[in-house]
Every structure is written in structure tokens, then in C-alpha cells.
N, CA, C and O atoms as a Tinker XYZ file with bonds, in Angstrom:
   376  protein
     1  N      5.240000   11.220000    9.858000    73     2
     2  CA     3.819000   11.024000   10.030000    64     1     3
     3  C      3.032000   12.020000    9.188000    63     2     4     5
     4  O      2.044000   11.646000    8.556000    81     3
     5  N      3.450000   13.277000    9.170000    73     3     6
     6  CA     2.751000   14.296000    8.383000    64     5     7
     7  C      2.860000   13.995000    6.893000    63     6     8     9
     8  O      1.895000   14.172000    6.150000    81     7
     9  N      4.031000   13.543000    6.455000    73     7    10
    10  CA     4.217000   13.217000    5.039000    64     9    11
    11  C      3.315000   12.056000    4.631000    63    10    12    13
    12  O      2.797000   12.030000    3.515000    81    11
    13  N      3.130000   11.109000    5.525000    73    11    14
    14  CA     2.251000    9.972000    5.239000    64    13    15
    15  C      0.815000   10.455000    5.056000    63    14    16    17
    16  O      0.121000   10.009000    4.142000    81    15
    17  N      0.368000   11.362000    5.920000    73    15    18
    18  CA    -0.979000   11.912000    5.779000    64    17    19
    19  C     -1.112000   12.663000    4.463000    63    18    20    21
    20  O     -2.124000   12.522000    3.776000    81    19
    21  N     -0.113000   13.458000    4.100000    73    19    22
    22  CA    -0.135000   14.179000    2.821000    64    21    23
    23  C     -0.251000   13.189000    1.667000    63    22    24    25
    24  O     -1.031000   13.409000    0.740000    81    23
    25  N      0.512000   12.110000    1.714000    73    23    26
    26  CA     0.458000   11.101000    0.651000    64    25    27
    27  C     -0.927000   10.471000    0.547000    63    26    28    29
    28  O     -1.448000   10.285000   -0.553000    81    27
    29  N     -1.519000   10.145000    1.688000    73    27    30
    30  CA    -2.865000    9.564000    1.690000    64    29    31
    31  C     -3.869000   10.568000    1.138000    63    30    32    33
    32  O     -4.716000   10.213000    0.318000    81    31
    33  N     -3.780000   11.814000    1.581000    73    31    34
    34  CA    -4.702000   12.843000    1.094000    64    33    35
    35  C     -4.522000   13.088000   -0.400000    63    34    36    37
    36  O     -5.504000   13.311000   -1.109000    81    35
    37  N     -3.292000   13.051000   -0.885000    73    35    38
    38  CA    -3.047000   13.210000   -2.331000    64    37    39
    39  C     -3.706000   12.082000   -3.113000    63    38    40    41
    40  O     -4.331000   12.315000   -4.148000    81    39
    41  N     -3.564000   10.873000   -2.617000    73    39    42
    42  CA    -4.172000    9.723000   -3.286000    64    41    43
    43  C     -5.698000    9.864000   -3.308000    63    42    44    45
    44  O     -6.329000    9.663000   -4.346000    81    43
    45  N     -6.282000   10.209000   -2.167000    73    43    46
    46  CA    -7.730000   10.394000   -2.099000    64    45    47
    47  C     -8.187000   11.539000   -2.996000    63    46    48    49
    48  O     -9.227000   11.442000   -3.649000    81    47
    49  N     -7.418000   12.617000   -3.030000    73    47    50
    50  CA    -7.769000   13.768000   -3.870000    64    49    51
    51  C     -7.769000   13.388000   -5.342000    63    50    52    53
    52  O     -8.668000   13.779000   -6.086000    81    51
    53  N     -6.765000   12.629000   -5.765000    73    51    54
    54  CA    -6.710000   12.198000   -7.167000    64    53    55
    55  C     -7.920000   11.349000   -7.520000    63    54    56    57
    56  O     -8.504000   11.510000   -8.591000    81    55
    57  N     -8.298000   10.441000   -6.618000    73    55    58
    58  CA    -9.470000    9.608000   -6.875000    64    57    59
    59  C    -10.743000   10.443000   -6.919000    63    58    60    61
    60  O    -11.613000   10.209000   -7.757000    81    59
    61  N    -10.854000   11.410000   -6.025000    73    59    62
    62  CA   -12.026000   12.290000   -6.037000    64    61    63
    63  C    -12.127000   13.052000   -7.348000    63    62    64    65
    64  O    -13.206000   13.152000   -7.932000    81    63
    65  N    -11.008000   13.587000   -7.810000    73    63    66
    66  CA   -10.993000   14.376000   -9.036000    64    65    67
    67  C    -11.296000   13.494000  -10.244000    63    66    68    69
    68  O    -12.087000   13.874000  -11.107000    81    67
    69  N    -10.675000   12.332000  -10.309000    73    67    70
    70  CA   -10.801000   11.473000  -11.485000    64    69    71
    71  C    -12.104000   10.683000  -11.516000    63    70    72    73
    72  O    -12.756000   10.610000  -12.557000    81    71
    73  N    -12.485000   10.095000  -10.399000    73    71    74
    74  CA   -13.606000    9.160000  -10.396000    64    73    75
    75  C    -14.827000    9.667000   -9.647000    63    74    76    77
    76  O    -15.964000    9.394000  -10.031000    81    75
    77  N    -14.583000   10.398000   -8.589000    73    75    78
    78  CA   -15.666000   10.774000   -7.696000    64    77    79
    79  C    -16.062000    9.562000   -6.861000    63    78    80    81
    80  O    -16.221000    8.470000   -7.406000    81    79
    81  N    -16.220000    9.726000   -5.590000    73    79    82
    82  CA   -16.629000    8.640000   -4.711000    64    81    83
    83  C    -17.024000    9.234000   -3.377000    63    82    84    85
    84  O    -16.945000   10.446000   -3.177000    81    83
    85  N    -17.443000    8.389000   -2.479000    73    83    86
    86  CA   -17.879000    8.804000   -1.151000    64    85    87
    87  C    -16.661000    9.090000   -0.274000    63    86    88    89
    88  O    -16.018000    8.165000    0.224000    81    87
    89  N    -16.352000   10.354000   -0.089000    73    87    90
    90  CA   -15.167000   10.712000    0.696000    64    89    91
    91  C    -15.306000   10.308000    2.158000    63    90    92    93
    92  O    -14.305000   10.045000    2.824000    81    91
    93  N    -16.531000   10.257000    2.660000    73    91    94
    94  CA   -16.749000    9.842000    4.052000    64    93    95
    95  C    -16.217000    8.430000    4.276000    63    94    96    97
    96  O    -15.530000    8.169000    5.263000    81    95
    97  N    -16.531000    7.532000    3.368000    73    95    98
    98  CA   -16.069000    6.146000    3.487000    64    97    99
    99  C    -14.548000    6.058000    3.377000    63    98   100   101
   100  O    -13.910000    5.343000    4.149000    81    99
   101  N    -13.976000    6.772000    2.435000    73    99   102
   102  CA   -12.527000    6.719000    2.228000    64   101   103
   103  C    -11.771000    7.299000    3.419000    63   102   104   105
   104  O    -10.718000    6.784000    3.795000    81   103
   105  N    -12.298000    8.361000    4.010000    73   103   106
   106  CA   -11.595000    9.011000    5.117000    64   105   107
   107  C    -11.666000    8.226000    6.421000    63   106   108   109
   108  O    -10.958000    8.544000    7.376000    81   107
   109  N    -12.510000    7.210000    6.468000    73   107   110
   110  CA   -12.528000    6.356000    7.659000    64   109   111
   111  C    -11.193000    5.645000    7.832000    63   110   112   113
   112  O    -10.841000    5.234000    8.939000    81   111
   113  N    -10.452000    5.500000    6.742000    73   111   114
   114  CA    -9.154000    4.826000    6.779000    64   113   115
   115  C     -8.045000    5.736000    7.307000    63   114   116   117
   116  O     -6.966000    5.256000    7.656000    81   115
   117  N     -8.299000    7.032000    7.368000    73   115   118
   118  CA    -7.271000    7.993000    7.764000    64   117   119
   119  C     -7.280000    8.157000    9.276000    63   118   120   121
   120  O     -8.292000    8.549000    9.858000    81   119
   121  N     -6.164000    7.858000    9.903000    73   119   122
   122  CA    -6.002000    8.039000   11.344000    64   121   123
   123  C     -5.348000    9.390000   11.592000    63   122   124   125
   124  O     -4.299000    9.681000   11.018000    81   123
   125  N     -5.948000   10.215000   12.432000    73   123   126
   126  CA    -5.378000   11.537000   12.691000    64   125   127
   127  C     -4.790000   11.658000   14.096000    63   126   128   129
   128  O     -4.401000   12.747000   14.518000    81   127
   129  N     -4.729000   10.571000   14.798000    73   127   130
   130  CA    -4.149000   10.597000   16.138000    64   129   131
   131  C     -2.654000   10.866000   16.019000    63   130   132   133
   132  O     -1.969000   10.250000   15.203000    81   131
   133  N     -2.158000   11.778000   16.828000    73   131   134
   134  CA    -0.730000   12.110000   16.892000    64   133   135
   135  C     -0.187000   12.736000   15.612000    63   134   136   137
   136  O      0.993000   12.569000   15.304000    81   135
   137  N     -1.007000   13.438000   14.874000    73   135   138
   138  CA    -0.534000   14.132000   13.674000    64   137   139
   139  C     -0.388000   15.608000   14.005000    63   138   140   141
   140  O     -1.305000   16.226000   14.545000    81   139
   141  N      0.750000   16.159000   13.682000    73   139   142
   142  CA     1.008000   17.578000   13.883000    64   141   143
   143  C      0.487000   18.328000   12.654000    63   142   144   145
   144  O      1.139000   18.355000   11.610000    81   143
   145  N     -0.687000   18.931000   12.789000    73   143   146
   146  CA    -1.318000   19.566000   11.639000    64   145   147
   147  C     -0.584000   20.812000   11.166000    63   146   148   149
   148  O     -0.729000   21.206000   10.009000    81   147
   149  N      0.193000   21.437000   12.030000    73   147   150
   150  CA     0.982000   22.579000   11.557000    64   149   151
   151  C      2.071000   22.109000   10.598000    63   150   152   153
   152  O      2.397000   22.810000    9.640000    81   151
   153  N      2.635000   20.932000   10.845000    73   151   154
   154  CA     3.610000   20.360000    9.913000    64   153   155
   155  C      2.939000   20.006000    8.593000    63   154   156   157
   156  O      3.512000   20.226000    7.525000    81   155
   157  N      1.736000   19.463000    8.661000    73   155   158
   158  CA     0.980000   19.145000    7.441000    64   157   159
   159  C      0.734000   20.415000    6.646000    63   158   160   161
   160  O      0.911000   20.435000    5.428000    81   159
   161  N      0.327000   21.475000    7.333000    73   159   162
   162  CA     0.068000   22.745000    6.647000    64   161   163
   163  C      1.336000   23.277000    5.991000    63   162   164   165
   164  O      1.292000   23.762000    4.860000    81   163
   165  N      2.469000   23.191000    6.692000    73   163   166
   166  CA     3.744000   23.650000    6.121000    64   165   167
   167  C      4.117000   22.844000    4.879000    63   166   168   169
   168  O      4.584000   23.407000    3.889000    81   167
   169  N      3.912000   21.531000    4.929000    73   167   170
   170  CA     4.234000   20.698000    3.767000    64   169   171
   171  C      3.320000   21.016000    2.590000    63   170   172   173
   172  O      3.770000   21.032000    1.444000    81   171
   173  N      2.048000   21.266000    2.859000    73   171   174
   174  CA     1.137000   21.674000    1.785000    64   173   175
   175  C      1.574000   23.001000    1.180000    63   174   176   177
   176  O      1.514000   23.194000   -0.034000    81   175
   177  N      2.010000   23.906000    2.036000    73   175   178
   178  CA     2.483000   25.206000    1.554000    64   177   179
   179  C      3.707000   25.031000    0.653000    63   178   180   181
   180  O      3.820000   25.695000   -0.378000    81   179
   181  N      4.615000   24.147000    1.034000    73   179   182
   182  CA     5.797000   23.888000    0.204000    64   181   183
   183  C      5.412000   23.262000   -1.134000    63   182   184   185
   184  O      5.994000   23.595000   -2.167000    81   183
   185  N      4.439000   22.361000   -1.120000    73   183   186
   186  CA     3.959000   21.772000   -2.375000    64   185   187
   187  C      3.383000   22.847000   -3.287000    63   186   188   189
   188  O      3.581000   22.821000   -4.502000    81   187
   189  N      2.669000   23.791000   -2.685000    73   187   190
   190  CA     2.071000   24.883000   -3.460000    64   189   191
   191  C      3.145000   25.802000   -4.036000    63   190   192   193
   192  O      3.094000   26.151000   -5.215000    81   191
   193  N      4.102000   26.191000   -3.223000    73   191   194
   194  CA     5.164000   27.098000   -3.671000    64   193   195
   195  C      5.986000   26.467000   -4.788000    63   194   196   197
   196  O      6.302000   27.122000   -5.781000    81   195
   197  N      6.329000   25.198000   -4.622000    73   195   198
   198  CA     7.184000   24.518000   -5.596000    64   197   199
   199  C      6.421000   23.957000   -6.787000    63   198   200   201
   200  O      7.021000   23.381000   -7.694000    81   199
   201  N      5.101000   24.123000   -6.790000    73   199   202
   202  CA     4.251000   23.676000   -7.905000    64   201   203
   203  C      4.392000   22.177000   -8.174000    63   202   204   205
   204  O      4.389000   21.751000   -9.328000    81   203
   205  N      4.516000   21.374000   -7.104000    73   203   206
   206  CA     4.617000   19.925000   -7.262000    64   205   207
   207  C      3.284000   19.294000   -7.650000    63   206   208   209
   208  O      3.252000   18.238000   -8.283000    81   207
   209  N      2.188000   19.939000   -7.273000    73   207   210
   210  CA     0.871000   19.419000   -7.620000    64   209   211
   211  C      0.035000   20.551000   -8.189000    63   210   212   213
   212  O      0.293000   21.725000   -7.921000    81   211
   213  N     -0.976000   20.186000   -8.980000    73   211   214
   214  CA    -1.786000   21.235000   -9.598000    64   213   215
   215  C     -2.783000   21.807000   -8.595000    63   214   216   217
   216  O     -3.013000   21.240000   -7.527000    81   215
   217  N     -3.362000   22.929000   -8.962000    73   215   218
   218  CA    -4.227000   23.690000   -8.053000    64   217   219
   219  C     -5.478000   22.910000   -7.642000    63   218   220   221
   220  O     -5.893000   22.980000   -6.485000    81   219
   221  N     -6.082000   22.171000   -8.572000    73   219   222
   222  CA    -7.297000   21.431000   -8.225000    64   221   223
   223  C     -7.003000   20.320000   -7.221000    63   222   224   225
   224  O     -7.797000   20.080000   -6.312000    81   223
   225  N     -5.870000   19.645000   -7.380000    73   223   226
   226  CA    -5.495000   18.605000   -6.423000    64   225   227
   227  C     -5.197000   19.223000   -5.058000    63   226   228   229
   228  O     -5.589000   18.673000   -4.029000    81   227
   229  N     -4.513000   20.351000   -5.045000    73   227   230
   230  CA    -4.192000   21.038000   -3.797000    64   229   231
   231  C     -5.468000   21.481000   -3.075000    63   230   232   233
   232  O     -5.581000   21.322000   -1.859000    81   231
   233  N     -6.425000   22.035000   -3.821000    73   231   234
   234  CA    -7.692000   22.449000   -3.214000    64   233   235
   235  C     -8.454000   21.262000   -2.644000    63   234   236   237
   236  O     -9.050000   21.359000   -1.571000    81   235
   237  N     -8.436000   20.148000   -3.357000    73   235   238
   238  CA    -9.118000   18.952000   -2.868000    64   237   239
   239  C     -8.445000   18.425000   -1.609000    63   238   240   241
   240  O     -9.127000   18.004000   -0.674000    81   239
   241  N     -7.122000   18.442000   -1.573000    73   239   242
   242  CA    -6.395000   18.018000   -0.368000    64   241   243
   243  C     -6.762000   18.922000    0.804000    63   242   244   245
   244  O     -6.999000   18.441000    1.912000    81   243
   245  N     -6.808000   20.205000    0.565000    73   243   246
   246  CA    -7.182000   21.143000    1.642000    64   245   247
   247  C     -8.608000   20.894000    2.120000    63   246   248   249
   248  O     -8.883000   20.944000    3.319000    81   247
   249  N     -9.513000   20.625000    1.186000    73   247   250
   250  CA   -10.899000   20.338000    1.567000    64   249   251
   251  C    -10.974000   19.069000    2.412000    63   250   252   253
   252  O    -11.698000   19.027000    3.407000    81   251
   253  N    -10.232000   18.040000    2.024000    73   251   254
   254  CA   -10.196000   16.806000    2.817000    64   253   255
   255  C     -9.606000   17.062000    4.198000    63   254   256   257
   256  O    -10.113000   16.548000    5.196000    81   255
   257  N     -8.546000   17.849000    4.260000    73   255   258
   258  CA    -7.933000   18.184000    5.542000    64   257   259
   259  C     -8.920000   18.956000    6.421000    63   258   260   261
   260  O     -9.034000   18.681000    7.615000    81   259
   261  N     -9.627000   19.915000    5.836000    73   259   262
   262  CA   -10.629000   20.670000    6.593000    64   261   263
   263  C    -11.713000   19.738000    7.121000    63   262   264   265
   264  O    -12.147000   19.869000    8.266000    81   263
   265  N    -12.144000   18.808000    6.297000    73   263   266
   266  CA   -13.170000   17.854000    6.717000    64   265   267
   267  C    -12.677000   17.006000    7.888000    63   266   268   269
   268  O    -13.408000   16.794000    8.856000    81   267
   269  N    -11.444000   16.525000    7.798000    73   267   270
   270  CA   -10.872000   15.719000    8.883000    64   269   271
   271  C    -10.807000   16.537000   10.169000    63   270   272   273
   272  O    -11.158000   16.043000   11.240000    81   271
   273  N    -10.361000   17.782000   10.063000    73   271   274
   274  CA   -10.264000   18.640000   11.250000    64   273   275
   275  C    -11.637000   18.907000   11.853000    63   274   276   277
   276  O    -11.780000   18.933000   13.075000    81   275
   277  N    -12.643000   19.106000   11.015000    73   275   278
   278  CA   -13.997000   19.340000   11.525000    64   277   279
   279  C    -14.540000   18.103000   12.226000    63   278   280   281
   280  O    -15.217000   18.196000   13.249000    81   279
   281  N    -14.234000   16.966000   11.665000    73   279   282
   282  CA   -14.757000   15.712000   12.187000    64   281   283
   283  C    -14.042000   15.272000   13.458000    63   282   284   285
   284  O    -14.679000   14.757000   14.377000    81   283
   285  N    -12.736000   15.466000   13.522000    73   283   286
   286  CA   -11.937000   14.857000   14.586000    64   285   287
   287  C    -11.345000   15.827000   15.601000    63   286   288   289
   288  O    -10.582000   15.406000   16.470000    81   287
   289  N    -11.673000   17.108000   15.516000    73   287   290
   290  CA   -11.155000   18.065000   16.494000    64   289   291
   291  C    -12.288000   18.930000   17.026000    63   290   292   293
   292  O    -13.410000   18.891000   16.520000    81   291
   293  N    -11.978000   19.703000   18.044000    73   291   294
   294  CA   -12.960000   20.616000   18.626000    64   293   295
   295  C    -12.791000   22.042000   18.115000    63   294   296   297
   296  O    -13.386000   22.968000   18.667000    81   295
   297  N    -11.994000   22.231000   17.077000    73   295   298
   298  CA   -11.771000   23.569000   16.532000    64   297   299
   299  C    -13.048000   24.117000   15.896000    63   298   300   301
   300  O    -13.873000   23.362000   15.381000    81   299
   301  N    -13.193000   25.426000   15.939000    73   299   302
   302  CA   -14.328000   26.077000   15.284000    64   301   303
   303  C    -14.137000   26.027000   13.772000    63   302   304   305
   304  O    -13.008000   26.035000   13.281000    81   303
   305  N    -15.248000   25.976000   13.037000    73   303   306
   306  CA   -15.179000   25.900000   11.572000    64   305   307
   307  C    -14.408000   27.064000   10.969000    63   306   308   309
   308  O    -13.622000   26.867000   10.043000    81   307
   309  N    -14.619000   28.272000   11.478000    73   307   310
   310  CA   -13.914000   29.445000   10.946000    64   309   311
   311  C    -12.401000   29.303000   11.125000    63   310   312   313
   312  O    -11.628000   29.668000   10.239000    81   311
   313  N    -11.988000   28.774000   12.271000    73   311   314
   314  CA   -10.556000   28.557000   12.515000    64   313   315
   315  C     -9.988000   27.499000   11.575000    63   314   316   317
   316  O     -8.860000   27.620000   11.098000    81   315
   317  N    -10.772000   26.471000   11.316000    73   315   318
   318  CA   -10.329000   25.409000   10.409000    64   317   319
   319  C    -10.160000   25.948000    9.000000    63   318   320   321
   320  O     -9.161000   25.656000    8.342000    81   319
   321  N    -11.126000   26.735000    8.525000    73   319   322
   322  CA   -11.010000   27.318000    7.180000    64   321   323
   323  C     -9.801000   28.244000    7.091000    63   322   324   325
   324  O     -9.066000   28.221000    6.103000    81   323
   325  N     -9.599000   29.057000    8.125000    73   323   326
   326  CA    -8.435000   29.952000    8.127000    64   325   327
   327  C     -7.145000   29.139000    8.136000    63   326   328   329
   328  O     -6.174000   29.500000    7.470000    81   327
   329  N     -7.137000   28.064000    8.875000    73   327   330
   330  CA    -5.957000   27.205000    8.998000    64   329   331
   331  C     -5.629000   26.518000    7.679000    63   330   332   333
   332  O     -4.467000   26.478000    7.276000    81   331
   333  N     -6.640000   25.979000    7.003000    73   331   334
   334  CA    -6.379000   25.186000    5.799000    64   333   335
   335  C     -6.327000   26.016000    4.527000    63   334   336   337
   336  O     -5.503000   25.749000    3.652000    81   335
   337  N     -7.192000   27.018000    4.406000    73   335   338
   338  CA    -7.270000   27.779000    3.161000    64   337   339
   339  C     -6.653000   29.169000    3.255000    63   338   340   341
   340  O     -6.209000   29.714000    2.245000    81   339
   341  N     -6.620000   29.749000    4.450000    73   339   342
   342  CA    -6.169000   31.122000    4.596000    64   341   343
   343  C     -4.769000   31.272000    5.137000    63   342   344   345
   344  O     -4.365000   32.370000    5.521000    81   343
   345  N     -4.021000   30.181000    5.174000    73   343   346
   346  CA    -2.642000   30.204000    5.678000    64   345   347
   347  C     -2.567000   30.818000    7.071000    63   346   348   349
   348  O     -1.615000   31.523000    7.407000    81   347
   349  N     -3.590000   30.536000    7.874000    73   347   350
   350  CA    -3.615000   31.009000    9.249000    64   349   351
   351  C     -4.250000   32.370000    9.434000    63   350   352   353
   352  O     -4.550000   32.774000   10.558000    81   351
   353  N     -4.458000   33.086000    8.325000    73   351   354
   354  CA    -5.085000   34.405000    8.427000    64   353   355
   355  C     -6.601000   34.240000    8.466000    63   354   356   357
   356  O     -7.155000   33.299000    7.896000    81   355
   357  N     -7.249000   35.162000    9.142000    73   355   358
   358  CA    -8.699000   35.129000    9.214000    64   357   359
   359  C     -9.284000   35.352000    7.822000    63   358   360   361
   360  O     -8.816000   36.207000    7.071000    81   359
   361  N    -10.304000   34.579000    7.491000    73   359   362
   362  CA   -10.972000   34.718000    6.200000    64   361   363
   363  C    -12.190000   35.608000    6.393000    63   362   364   365
   364  O    -13.000000   35.372000    7.290000    81   363
   365  N    -12.321000   36.627000    5.558000    73   363   366
   366  CA   -13.470000   37.525000    5.604000    64   365   367
   367  C    -14.477000   37.049000    4.562000    63   366   368   369
   368  O    -14.176000   37.010000    3.369000    81   367
   369  N    -15.666000   36.690000    5.020000    73   367   370
   370  CA   -16.712000   36.211000    4.111000    64   369   371
   371  C    -17.578000   37.388000    3.693000    63   370   372   373
   372  O    -18.024000   38.167000    4.535000    81   371
   373  N    -17.811000   37.513000    2.415000    73   371   374
   374  CA   -18.669000   38.603000    1.910000    64   373   375
   375  C    -20.108000   38.185000    1.874000    63   374   376
   376  O    -20.969000   38.971000    1.478000    81   375
């Protein structure tokens, strides 16, 4: 299930980078029920370590994941940013 979400997010990220479009409309197709987001985060981390995707695509995937978490969960925004961009560590904003 987590791999399927990663694949969908990769596809959406590529379209965002190449064409630009309304991400709100595209993300309506993404179902987040019963997805283990810690597994998704681990898979993203492995993609980053192994350099399977470029940095801009990875950042776009993380942004989409953060958006989904903000929209579909009760987590605080700071926790979501730390979860998706900070590898679980608290992010200090200057």
C-alpha cells in the first residue's frame, strides 16, 4: 500500500514539475485511508539514499505528502513538516 502511494506521488510530482497543474484536483484521486505513513517516509528515505530519483522530484513528493497529511489528518503543521522534511527531527525556523 505504501509503495502504491509512493508511485502515485511520483507520477503527480513529475507532472507538477514538467507541466504544472492544479494539485488539489489531482490529489482528490489519492486515498490515504489505511496507509502507514511511517512506511512511506522510510521508502522515501531509501529513494533519497539510493539516488533513485532527483532532488526536485523528491522535494515535490514530500510537499505533496505534507499537503495530504495536512488535509487528511489532525496532526499539527509543525509535526507534519518535521515528519516529511526533517526526518522526524524538529525543524527550527529562523
